[in-house]
N, C-alpha and C positions, 0 to 999 in steps of 0.2 A: 343791727341791720335796720335800715329805714325803708319804709315803703311809701310809694305814692298812692294816689287814688286808685282803687281797684274797680275796674269796669267789668261786670258780669253779664255776658251776652251769650245766649243760646240760640242757634239757628238750626232748624231741621230741614234737611233736603230730602225730597221724595224722588226716587228713581223709578221711571216707568217700567212696568213689568215686561214690556216688549224687548228690553235690551237683551242681546244675546249673551253678554257677560254681566254677572252681578257686580255690584260695587266691591264685594269681598274678593271676587276673582280679580278685578282690576287692581285693587290695592296690593293683593298678593303678587300679582305679576309685575307691578312697578313699585318696588320698594327702594327708597333712597335714604341716604345718611349724609350729613354734612356737619362739620364743626369749624370753628374759627378761633383765632386768638382772643376774640372778644367774649365768646360764650362757649361753654361746654357743660353738659349735664352728666354728672358722675354717678348718679344713683336715681332709680325710679322705684317708687312704692305706691301701692294703692290699698285703700281700706274703706270700710263703711262706718258711719256713725249715726247715732239716733239724736238728731239735732233738736227735735221737739220733745224729747224725753217721754215718748209714749210707749216705749218698750219694743219698738221695731225700727230697724235702721231706715233712714230716709235720705241720706246724703252719701254719694260716692266721692271720696277724697283722693286726689292725686298729689303725692308728696314728691317734689323734685329737689335734688341737691345739685347746685350749680357752682361752677368755678368761672368767674366772669370779670370783665372790666367794669368800671364805673359808668353807668348809663341808665337810661329809661328803656325798658325792654317790653315787647308785646309778646305774651305767651299765648299760643293758639293750640288747643287740644281738640283733635277730631276723633270722636269715638264712634265706632261702627256698630250700630244696632240693627236688628232684623227689620226694623221699621224705617231705617234711614240713617243719616249721619248726624250726630249731635256735636255741636261746636261750641267751645267756651273760649272767649277771647278776653285776656286779662292784661292790663297795663300795670307794670311794677317798676319802681325805681330801686335799683340795687347798687350797693357800694361794691367796690372792687374786692375780690376775694371769694371765699366759700360762703354760699347762702342757701337757705332752705325756704321753700314756699309751698303753700297748699292751694290747689285749684279744685273747685267743687262743682258737682252736678247733682241736681235733684233726681232721686231714684224714680220719682213718679214718671219720668220720661223714658225709663228703661223697660226692656221686654224680655231679656234673656239672662243666663247665669254667668256668662263669661264674655269678655269683649276684647277686641283688638283696638288699639288707639295709636295715634301718631302725635308727635310734639314738634311744633315749628316755633322758632323764636326769632323775632325781628328787632332791630335796634330802632331808635327814635326816628331814623330816616327811612324806615320801612325796608331796610336791607336785610335779607335772610342771613342770620348768623349761626343758626343751628337747626338741624332737622334729623329726626329719627322716626322710622315707620315700623309697623308690625310689632308693637309692644303689647304683650298679652297680660291681662289683669288676672287676679285671683278669681276663683269661682264663688259666686254669691247665690244662695238659695232662698234666703229669707230677708226680704226687704219690701218696703212699701212700693208696690207697682202702680198704684193709682186706680187703674181700670183694667178689666179683662172682658173680652167678648165671649159670651157663653153660647149664644145662638142668634140666628137671623131668620125672620119670616117675612114674606111679602105677599101682597094681594091687591086686587083691583077693587076699590070701594067707590061705588058710583063712577065718577069720572076722574078719580084720583088714584095714584099709585102709592100704596101704603107700605112702608118698610118698618118692621118692628125689630129693633136691635136690643137683645137682652144682655145686660152687662152686670158684672160684679164689681161694685165700687168699694174702695177701702177708705175713701175720704168723703167729706161733706163739702158742699159749696155750689155756687152757680157758675156754670162754665159755658163758654161759647162752643157749640157742637156743630160739626159739619159732616154731612154724609156725601160721599162722592160716588156717582154712577158713571161707569165708563161704557162707551159704545163706539164702534167705527173710528177709533183714534180720537174720539172727542169725549168730553166729560161735562156732565151737569151736576149741580150740587145744591144742597139746601142747608142754610145756616140758621141756627136758632140758639138762643140762650136757654139752657135747661138747668133746673135745680136738681142736684144729685145728692143722694144720701148714702151713708155707709151701709150699703145693703145690695141685694140683687133686685134689679128693677128694669123696666122696659123704657127704651128711648124710642118715641114714635116720630117718624119722618113722613110727611105727606107731600108728595110731588103733585102739583095741580095739573089739570088737564092740558093747559096751554104749554106748560114746560115739557110735558111728554110729547104732545103733538108736534112741537117745533123740532124735536129730534129727527122726525121723519124716519124713525128706526123701527124695523120689524125684526125681533129676535130676542135673545137673552141679554139683558143688561148685566154688567159686572160691577159689584160693589168693590171698588178698588181699595178704599180706606175710609176710616172714620177718625175725625179729629175731635178730641175732647180737651178743651183748654189748650195747653201747649203740647199734649201728647197725641201723636199720630199713630194709629194702629192700622197696619196693612192687613187687608182681609183677602182680596181677590176671590170673592164668593160670587158664583153665578146664580142669578135669581131666575124666576119663571119666564116663560116666553110671553112677550107682549107685542101688540100691534098698535102703533101710534094712532091708526085710524079709529080704534075703539075708544080713544080718549077725546077725539075732536068734537068741539061744539061750535067752532068757527071755521071759516073757509081755509082751504090749504091747496097747494100745488103738488103734483107728483107725475110720474110716468113721462119723463122727458125723452125726446127723440129729435132728430134733425134730418134735413134733406136739402139738397141744392135744387133750385128751381130755375129752369131755362125757359123763359117766356117767349123767346123769339127763334128757337131752334137753330142757334148758331154755335152749339156745343160749348157754350160758356154760361155759367150760372148768373142770372140777373139778381137772384135773391138767395140768401141763406135762411131757411125757415126753421125756427126753433119751435117744437111742438110740446105741449104740456096738457095734463088733465087738471081741471079745477073742480074740486069738490065744494059745492056751494050749499049753504044752509038757509040763506035768505035771498030772495029775488032782489037784486040791487045792482047799482053801478059799482064796478071794481076797477081799481087802478093797479097795474103791474109795473114795477120798476125792475129792469133786468140789466145786469152788467156783463158784457161779453169781453173777454180778454184773451190774449194768446198765452203760450206757455211761459213767456218771459215778462209777464205782467204789463204788457202794452195794451192799452184800451183799443178794442175793435169798435165797439159802439155801446152807448148807454141808451136803452130804449125805455120810454115811459108811455105806456099804452093803456087806454081805458076801454073796458068792455061792460056791456050789460049782460049779467049772467043770471040764469034761472036756477032754481033749486035742483040739486042733483049733480050729475057728472056733466062737465062741459069740456069739449076739446078746443084748445086755444092754439093759435098760430101767431108767433111773433116774427116779423119779417125784418131781416138785416139787409141793407143795401149792398149788393155785391160789388158795385163800383167803388164804394168806400173801402172795402177790404182790399181791392186791387190798388187803390190810390195810396193806402198806407203800407203796401208791400208786406203784409203780415200773413204768415203761414199757420195753418192749423196743425194738430187739433186745437180747437178753441175751448175755453173754459167759461161756463156760465158761473161766474165768480160769486154772484149773489142774485137772488130773486126776492123781492119784497111785494107782498100782496096787501093792499089797503082796501078797507071797506068804510065808506063815509069818512075818509081821512085817517082812520085808525089802522095801525099796523096789525094785521091778523095772522100773517105767516111770513117767516123769514128762513131762507135756506142759503147757507154759505157753501160754495163749491158744489153747486147743485148738479152739474152735468158736464161731461166732456164730450165734444162732438167727434165725428169721424175725421179722418185726415183730409185736409184741403191744402192746396197751394194757392197763393194769391192769384196766380195767372189762370186758375180754374174759373175765375169770375170775370164779368164784363169790365172792360176798361172804362174809366170815367171819361167824360167829354173834356179832353185836354189836347192842346197842340202837340206835335211831335216834329222837331226840327232834325232833318237828316242832311248831312254834308257829303257831297260827292265831288271828287276831283278827277278830271280826265285830261289826257294830253294827246295831241296829234302824234302820229306814228313816225314822223320823219327821222327822229333821233335814233330809232331802232336800226336804221339803215345807214348810220354814220353821218347824217346831215344835222349840223348843229343849229337848227332853227326849230322852235317848237311853240305851239299854241296851247295855252292852259285854259281850261274852262272849269270854273267853280260854280256848283249849283247848290243852293240852300233851299230845301223844299219842306213845306209843312204837310206831312202825311197824316197828321192827327185828325181829330174831328171837332176842333174848335180853333177860332182865330188866334193868332199870336201877335202881340203888340210889342213894339220897341225891341225889334230883333237886331242885335248888334252882330256884325260879322267882322272878323279880323283875319287877314290873309297876309302871309309873310314867307320869305325864304330864309335860308341860313346865311345870306350875305347882307345886302342893304335894302332889298325890296320889301315894302310894307304897304298895306292898303286897309283902311277901316271904313265900314259902311254901316248906316243905320236905316232900317225900314220900320216906319211907324206901324204898319199893319201888314201882316202876311196871312191871307185867307187860306181856308182849307184847300189842299191840293194845289196851292199856288207856289211859285218858286221865284227866286232871285238868281239871275245868271250874271256871273262876272267872267270876262275874257281878257287874257293877257298874252302878249307875244314876246318871246325871248329869242334874240338872235345872237349868233356867235358866242353861245354860252359855254361855260365850263360846267362840270357836273354840279348839281345843286338839289336841294330838297325844298319843297313848297308845302306849307301847312295852312289849313283853313279851319277856323273855329267859329261856331255860332253860339251866341249867348254865353260868352265866357264868364260873365259875372252872375249868371244864374237868375236873371230877371224874369225869365219865362218858366212857369211851372209846366212840365211836360210829362207825357206818358213814359218816355224813355230818353234819358240824357246820355246814354253810352254811345250814341251815334251822332253826337254834336261836333265831332272833330275828325279830320282825316289828314294824312300826310302822304305825299307822293315823292318818290326819289327818281330824279331824272339823271340818267347816266348816258353820255354819248357812246353809242355802241361802236365797238371796233371788232373787226372780223377775227375769228380764230385762225390759227395756223396749224396745218396738218404736218406731222413729222414725216420725213422721207420713208418710202416703202420699197423694199428690195424686191426684184423679180424672183420668181420661184420656179424651180425645175424639180419634179419628183416623178416616181413611177406610179402608174395607175394602181388603185386600191390603197394607196397610202393616205394618211390624214394630213390635211393642210390646216395650220393654225396661224392666223394673222392677228396680231395685237396692235390695233391702231392707237396712236397717241397724238395729242394736240395740245396747244397752249392757247389761252384766251386772256387778253388784257383786262377784260371786265370781270373775269372769274365767273362767267355765266355757266349754267348747266349745259353740257354739250350732248349732242346725239351723233352717232356714227352709222354709216351705211356703206354697203358695197353693192353695185348694180348687177348682182347675179343671185338668182333665187336658190341656188344649191347651197349657199352659205347659210348656216344658222349662227345666231350670235347671242351673247349675253353682254350687253352694254357695248364695250369696245373690243371684245374678243370674238373673232369670227372663225368658224370651223366648217370644213368640207371633208366628208368621208368619201373619197373618190372610189369609183367602181371600174370594172373592166370595160365599161362603155364610155368612160370619160376621157380617153386619151385624145390629145390635141393641144392646140395653143389658144389661150384666152387672153384677150386684152380687156382689162377691167378698170373701173374707176371707183376710188374710195372717196367718201365725202364726210366732212365734219360740219355741223351747223349749230349755231346758238339759237336757232328758231327764226332768225332774220337774215343774218349774214353767214356765208359758208366758204369753205376752202375745199379743193379737191386735188387728187393726184391720180395719174394713170400708171398702172403697173401691169406686168405680164406674168401669166402662169403657164408653164409648159408641163403637160402630163405625158410621160413616155408610155408607149404601148408595150406591154409585157406579155410573155407567153402565159396563156390562161387555161384554166380548167373550169370553164363555165359554159356549159352546153347551151343554156337558155339566155345567156347574156343579161342576167338580172343583177350582176354585180356581186353575186355570192358564190364562193367556191363550191363546186359540186360535192366536195368531200363533206361539207357541213350543210349543204342546201337540202332542206326538207320538202321543197316544192320544186320539181323539175318541170319546166315548160310553162306555157300560158295558154290563153284561148286559141292562139294561132297554131299551137302544137296538136290540138284535138282534130281528128279526122272526121269531118261531117260534110254532107252535101245538102242537108235539108234544114239545118238549124242555124239561126242567127245568134251566135253564142256569146254570152258574157258570164264571167265567173266571179263570185264574191266569196271571200274568206272572212268570216266574222261579218263586219259591216262595211268592209272596204273591198274595192275592186283592184287595189294596188297589190299585184302579185310579186313585185320585186322587193319583197321584204324577207327578213329572216323569221321563220316561224319555229317556235319551240314550246308550244302548249296546245291545248285542245281548242278547236274552233268548229263552228257550224259552217259547212261548205255547201254552197248553192250554185247550181247551173241554171241560167235563164235563157229562154227563147223569146225574144221580143217582149221583155219585161215580165214574162210568166215563168214561174218556177217549173223546171222539168226534172231536176235531180236535186236531192238534198240528203246530207248525212253528216254525222259528227265524226271528226278525225283528230286523233291525238298525234300531233307533229313531233312531240318529244320522244315517241316510241316508233313512229313509222314515217316512211317517205311516200309522198303522193306524186306519182310520175304520170304526167299528162301526155307524154310523147308517144305512148303506145295505146292511147285511148281512141276508140271509135264510137260515136253515138249518131243515131239517125232515127227519124220518125217516118211515118207512112208517106208515100208519094201522093200527089193529088188524085182524087177519085178512087182511093183505096180505103179499106177499112182501117180503123185506128190501130196503130202498132208503135212500139218503141223498142229500140235495140241498143244495148250497151255491151261493148267488148273491151277488155283490158283494164277494167276497174274492179278488181277483186277486193272485197272488203276484208280488213284485218279480222282475225278471229274475235268473236264476241260482238261484232258490230254489223249493222245492216244499213241498207240505203233505201230511199223512197223515190219511186218514179211516178211521173204524171203522164198519162196516156190520153190522147184525144178521143172523145166519143164521136165517131164519124157516122157509123151505121146504127141508126136507132133501133133496127130490128134485132140487133145482136145484144143480148143482155148479160153476157158472161165474158170473162177474159181467160186466156190460156197463158200460163207462165211456164217458161222453160228456164229454170234456174241453173244454167250450165254454160260453159264456155263454148258458145256456138259461133260459127263464122258469119251467119246472116240470119235475118228474120225468117227467111224461107225454110230454115231448118226446123221450124215448128210445124207439127203435123196438123192437118185440117180438122181431125177429130180429137186432137189433144189427148192422145192415148199412148204416147210413147214414153220412153225412159226420161225421167226428170221433168215430165210435163204435168202440170196441175191446173185443173179447171176450177175457177172460183166465181162466186157471185159477188156483186158489189153492193152488199147490204150493211157494210160497216162492222161486220163481225169478223173475228179472227178465226182462221182455219186451224187444222191440226198442226200444220207446219208454220203456224204463226204469221201467215200472210193475212193481210187485211186490205180490203178494197172499199173505197168510199167515193161517191160521185159528188163533185162540186158543180151544182147547177148553174152557178154564176159564170165560171170559166169553161163549163162543159168538158171537164177533164176528170178522169179517174185518178184518184190518189191511191197508189199501191205501195204498201209498207211491208217491211220484213224481207227484202230481197238481198241476194248475194251477188249474182253475176249481172244481167238477166236479159231475156227477151220476152216481150208481152205482145199479144195480139187479140183483137175482138173475135169471139166465137159464139156459136149458138149454145 
């Protein structure tokens, strides 16, 4: 067996502790195997040897038996250790056939007793020819581990953070040592060459005040790992609580905030103000460099500002021009990606990703002073009415707040017409008007574009073009309508139909208010009052041109069972009669059921019923029409005659069981302060005795209190009426 030059390369990968899956978990979850005719490993062995003959093993050996073709191969072994992944990459020239080779790792890099490893083999063209994962080694308990961490202590000494790492070393030498401190997804480290002997000893790491201050961290640092030579030892040890401010000897920034500033009360921000606190140790001039970006790493603005700052706390405001934010069309939240604080030209504080602002949209800010070209096309209206002559007017207007120079306009149709114009200057609120006449035209489209080549920087370029379609209108045609003959109370349904050459949206109508319609379908529920002959007109319109047809409806008179002619059969009618059915000689009567005076409806639920005399309520009650019928044809109501004391009389309105009515009685005689109620079916008001002492007669005071029989009387001083509640039939009159 011949071998080429062997390259021994060890690479250590550190995996962040924040990963939700460990490397072990990932490797176990994704295990792969692959072989090829060029390479196969038939046997795996591992063992340790004492290479330096000091009585303890110091080298882990992987012995591989291969069956392969003739080639140069690259063997890669990845060994999984608790401190990371160790990788050995070895180039070997192998003859065809069965071969054995050893690949070695120094045990000083190892930290545990047993390991998982994988083997990948590539040919000289770096093409994978073999792979096997999850190979388990033997257990090894006694080997040279190099270094072990015994304990960690930390303290603040003057303005330094001191970390004392006690180790047990099994070897002698001078090694590059690095201590890593983790905080807020960031890491600081200190690197020193340290001489280490074969003994227990302390490694001292001192982080200077500026290093700690620039973390801007308040909390417990985490010692993520220590690297000694090539060995990385993962620790994840939390040390004491520290405040960066306790280490500061030079100026620093903190306590960032932001607000939008509207200086002219136009509901748009003129400025975005970034606020910060500067802790100053020397009176001096300071320079602050601030980089503001959006979430997609676009620069909003880089600000370089100079302040004279005095010893102590100073509140600073850094102003970002709002119109620049609008002009760049950038939306927040914005990131203060870095702040740099300089004193006498020396950098004394640096914060990366210092602050994230609140949410802003670019149009929350003032627009910059730019022109804004708006194109508008209008046409005279003759073509809507079938006349094929039209005048086109194209207006290009600058609605911005800055002059526009070299404004090019292009106007063209979809046939042969074209027009190009250039205006050297278009002032604010000025416009250019172009007029064109088209005669005997066929349908066409006309388009106008301003600043097609984008020579003018504008506030809004989405309104720089407009297109107008001109179609010669042709009137719609209504389909024929048949005459209709039906019996009264039947439903009439008419479905109008029309065609339109332009395929315009059409509207339909019939010149009779009793029809209801949904688009082109018209319905009329006829009643017993609708018999007769009707000559009607149906119309279809596209908004400009229309067509119409006349048709006739004949409604035949049928025998009816509708005493009050409200169009509802008395068998199901829950309201018999109307105002005219009520017998009265003293009252100008109107009746409302619910909020409507339309009594020719079908009622089948509970409503408030109110009787009015010259717009003043005189009777009111609740009535359930689903259970009862209200018959007004037997009802008599009257009030007092002129020059008589106040009275009110109701006959024929007996309330259903469990319900009562309320009457309103005029207060005529001011010397009479009581009312007499006769809650009985009496023929007239004269049936009430003068002393109110007969059967079913009750004298009450109008003090707003309920009586034993649940009557209640209240005086309304505005209307000068008594409101009497809790009545059944009734008759009421003023008494002493």
